[in-house]
C-alpha positions, 0 to 999 in steps of 0.5 A: 500500499502507498500513502498519498498526500491530498495537495488541497487538504494535506490529509494522508490516505492509503490506496493500493497498488492499482490506485496508486498506478491510476493516479501515476498514469494521470499525472504522467498523462498530464505532463505528457500533454503539457510538454506536447503542447508546449512543444507544438507551440515552440514549433508553431513559432519556429515555423512562423519565424522561418516564414517571416525570414524567408519572405524578409530574405525575398523582399531583399532580394527583389529589392537587390534586383530592381536597383540592378534593373533601375541601374541598368535602365539609367545606363542604357538611357544614358547611353542612347542620350550620348549616342544619337543614332540609337534614338533614331531607332526608335 
């Protein structure tokens, strides 16, 4: 027999092996569910962070590409204004 102390009233009582095993299983199941929930929350947060990072990286790459294209356009416009024969082609 095992002696258990009630967490609410602080009274001690004795239970048999089957009752003790049931209480132990409930405690373990509750702790497992809590840990599982916490890990799922952390995984979800990691996923959101990874998505935000990927979006920021994609936006940065698009910005770099846009800057490169703009500078290329400006260079071509500069060449066109210095070479009048290119303007006649339009």
